[in-house]
C-alpha positions as CSV (number, residue, x, y, z in Angstrom):
1,M,18.7,17.4,2.7
2,T,16.1,17.2,5.2
3,M,14.1,13.7,4.7
4,K,10.6,12.7,6.2
5,L,10.0,9.0,6.9
6,T,6.5,8.0,4.9
7,L,4.5,5.2,5.0
8,D,1.6,4.0,2.4
9,I,-1.5,3.1,3.4
10,S,-5.0,2.0,2.4
11,G,-8.1,0.7,3.3
12,N,-6.6,-2.8,1.9
13,D,-4.3,-2.0,5.1
14,G,-7.2,-2.5,7.5
15,I,-7.2,-0.4,10.7
16,W,-4.5,1.9,11.2
17,V,-3.1,3.2,14.4
18,P,-1.1,6.2,12.7
19,Q,0.5,6.8,16.6
20,L,2.7,3.9,16.4
21,A,3.9,4.9,12.9
22,A,4.7,8.3,14.6
23,N,6.9,6.5,17.5
24,R,8.9,4.7,14.4
25,G,9.5,8.5,13.2
26,V,6.7,8.8,10.0
27,K,6.3,12.1,9.5
28,K,4.3,11.8,6.4
29,A,1.9,9.2,5.1
30,T,0.6,8.5,1.0
31,I,-3.0,7.5,1.9
32,R,-5.4,6.1,-0.9
33,S,-8.7,8.4,-1.3
34,T,-10.0,6.9,-5.0
35,W,-9.5,4.7,-7.8
36,G,-10.8,4.6,-11.5
37,T,-14.2,6.4,-12.0
38,L,-15.9,5.2,-9.1
39,G,-14.1,3.7,-6.4
40,V,-13.4,5.4,-2.6
41,D,-11.1,4.0,-0.6
42,C,-13.2,2.9,2.8
43,R,-10.5,3.9,5.1
44,Y,-9.9,7.3,3.6
45,T,-11.4,9.7,5.8
46,A,-10.3,8.0,9.1
47,N,-7.0,7.6,7.7
48,I,-6.7,11.0,6.9
49,Y,-8.2,12.4,10.2
50,N,-6.4,10.2,12.3
51,A,-3.1,10.9,10.6
52,L,-3.4,14.6,11.1
53,A,-4.2,14.1,14.4
54,C,-0.7,12.4,15.6
55,G,1.4,15.1,13.2
56,I,1.5,13.2,10.0
57,E,1.4,15.0,6.7
58,P,-1.3,13.6,4.5
59,V,-0.2,13.2,0.9
60,H,-3.8,12.2,-0.9
61,Y,-3.6,9.5,-4.1
62,H,-5.7,8.1,-6.8
63,W,-5.3,5.1,-8.5
64,Y,-4.7,5.7,-11.6
65,N,-6.9,3.2,-14.0
66,P,-5.9,3.2,-17.8
67,R,-8.2,3.4,-20.8
68,R,-10.8,5.0,-18.2
69,D,-11.9,8.7,-18.9
70,P,-9.6,11.1,-17.8
71,P,-11.6,13.8,-17.1
72,T,-14.1,11.7,-14.9
73,Q,-11.1,10.2,-13.0
74,A,-10.1,13.9,-12.3
75,R,-13.2,14.7,-11.4
76,H,-14.0,11.8,-8.8
77,F,-10.9,12.0,-7.2
78,A,-11.2,16.2,-6.8
79,Q,-14.5,15.5,-5.3
80,Y,-13.3,13.1,-2.3
81,V,-10.1,14.5,-1.5
82,I,-10.0,16.7,1.6
83,E,-7.3,19.5,2.6
84,P,-4.8,19.6,3.3
85,G,-1.6,17.9,1.3
86,D,-0.1,17.2,-2.1
87,L,-2.5,15.0,-4.4
88,M,-0.5,12.2,-5.7
89,V,-1.3,10.2,-9.2
90,D,-0.4,6.5,-8.7
91,L,0.5,4.7,-11.9
92,E,0.5,1.0,-11.2
93,D,-1.8,-0.2,-13.2
94,Y,-0.9,-2.8,-16.2
95,L,-3.9,-4.0,-16.8
96,G,-5.0,-3.4,-20.7
97,V,-1.6,-1.2,-21.3
98,T,0.6,-3.5,-23.0
99,G,1.9,-2.4,-25.5
100,Y,-0.4,1.0,-25.1
101,I,1.0,4.2,-26.2
102,G,-1.1,6.8,-24.6
103,M,-0.8,7.1,-21.5
104,Q,1.0,10.8,-21.4
105,Y,-2.1,12.0,-23.4
106,E,-4.5,10.7,-20.8
107,L,-2.4,12.0,-18.2
108,K,-2.2,15.3,-19.7
109,E,-6.1,15.5,-19.9
110,F,-6.4,14.1,-16.3
111,T,-3.8,16.5,-14.6
112,K,-5.3,19.5,-16.6
113,N,-8.6,18.8,-15.1
114,L,-7.3,17.8,-11.8
115,D,-5.8,21.4,-11.8
116,I,-8.8,22.9,-12.6
117,Y,-10.8,21.3,-9.6
118,T,-8.2,21.7,-7.1
119,H,-5.1,24.1,-7.6
120,R,-3.2,22.0,-5.9
121,R,0.3,20.3,-6.2
122,I,0.1,17.3,-8.0
123,L,2.8,14.6,-7.8
124,F,3.4,11.4,-9.7
125,Y,4.2,7.7,-8.5
126,A,5.4,5.3,-10.6
127,S,8.6,2.5,-11.1
128,P,11.0,2.9,-13.4
129,A,10.2,0.2,-15.2
130,Y,6.4,1.6,-15.8
131,I,7.9,5.1,-17.1
132,K,10.3,3.4,-19.4
133,A,7.5,1.1,-21.0
134,Y,4.5,3.9,-20.9
135,L,6.1,7.9,-20.2
136,S,9.3,7.7,-21.9
137,Q,8.5,9.1,-25.2
138,A,10.4,12.8,-26.0
139,S,6.6,14.4,-26.4
140,A,6.3,13.3,-22.3
141,N,8.5,15.7,-21.3
142,W,5.5,17.9,-20.0
143,L,5.5,15.4,-17.1
144,N,8.6,17.2,-15.9
145,D,6.9,20.0,-14.9
146,Y,5.5,17.6,-12.1
147,G,7.3,15.7,-8.8
148,L,7.6,12.3,-9.4
149,V,7.7,9.8,-6.3
150,V,10.0,6.7,-8.0
151,A,9.0,3.4,-6.7
152,N,12.6,1.4,-6.6
153,W,13.0,-1.1,-4.2
154,D,15.8,-2.5,-2.7
155,V,18.9,-0.7,-4.2
156,A,21.3,1.8,-2.7
157,H,20.3,4.8,-5.0
158,P,16.7,5.2,-7.1
159,Y,16.7,5.3,-10.8
160,V,15.1,8.1,-12.0
161,P,14.2,7.5,-16.0
162,L,14.0,10.3,-18.4
163,P,11.1,12.6,-18.7
164,W,12.1,13.1,-15.5
165,Y,15.4,14.5,-13.9
166,A,16.7,13.6,-10.7
167,D,15.7,17.2,-9.4
168,T,12.4,16.5,-10.0
169,Q,12.3,13.5,-7.8
170,V,10.5,14.5,-4.3
171,A,10.1,10.9,-2.7
172,W,11.7,7.5,-3.0
173,Q,9.8,4.2,-2.3
174,F,12.7,2.5,-1.2
175,T,10.8,-0.9,0.1
176,A,7.8,-2.5,0.3
177,K,8.9,-5.0,3.0
178,A,8.8,-3.0,6.2
179,Y,7.4,-5.1,9.2
180,A,4.1,-3.5,9.1
181,P,2.8,-4.1,12.7
182,D,5.8,-2.0,13.8
183,F,3.8,0.9,11.8
184,G,0.3,0.4,13.2
185,L,-0.9,-2.0,10.7
186,A,-1.4,-5.3,12.7
187,Q,-3.9,-6.8,10.0
188,C,-0.7,-6.6,7.7
189,K,2.6,-8.4,7.4
190,Q,4.5,-5.8,5.1
191,C,4.4,-2.5,4.2
192,S,6.0,0.2,1.9
193,L,8.3,3.4,3.2
194,Y,9.5,6.2,1.3
195,W,12.0,8.8,2.1
196,W,10.6,12.1,1.0
197,Y,12.9,15.0,0.4
């Protein structure tokens, strides 16, 4: 199995020098595009074009805000996303979702709309804890039709909980503690890395 070293990047990380990442073997980058219904990453366009110029494949991601109109979020993401690359839905926002069982229904509406707007491959990013808390219902099995990027740090092998299966995992974010300046992020101390299958 061929694995590609992948870096996570957003405007929060400051100015990125992707050639330094490429020199360290980075082949792909997950690059934040938007969040919620209005947020747009201030470095998104620069990060995409700079990555492409260095031969780094982009994966564009939207930070999903629970309980914020899913069709509007999908339209917002689709409006700003640039070619080429896969699309990823970042599921990390816990605000207002404690005990909430509606996430899978929101995400179904979001992905249906995003597919209509973009016709591009859609992936989900989440930790095992998030999946077990909000997406483990039997009725969420439809999620298994989409690839999973699992965030499972500091373990020898990633844990992939239901509704996903190991063969639907497309990448493993294995650390959030890589030394960021080595990867072109001089304004940060740490960054996240993946193995992309």
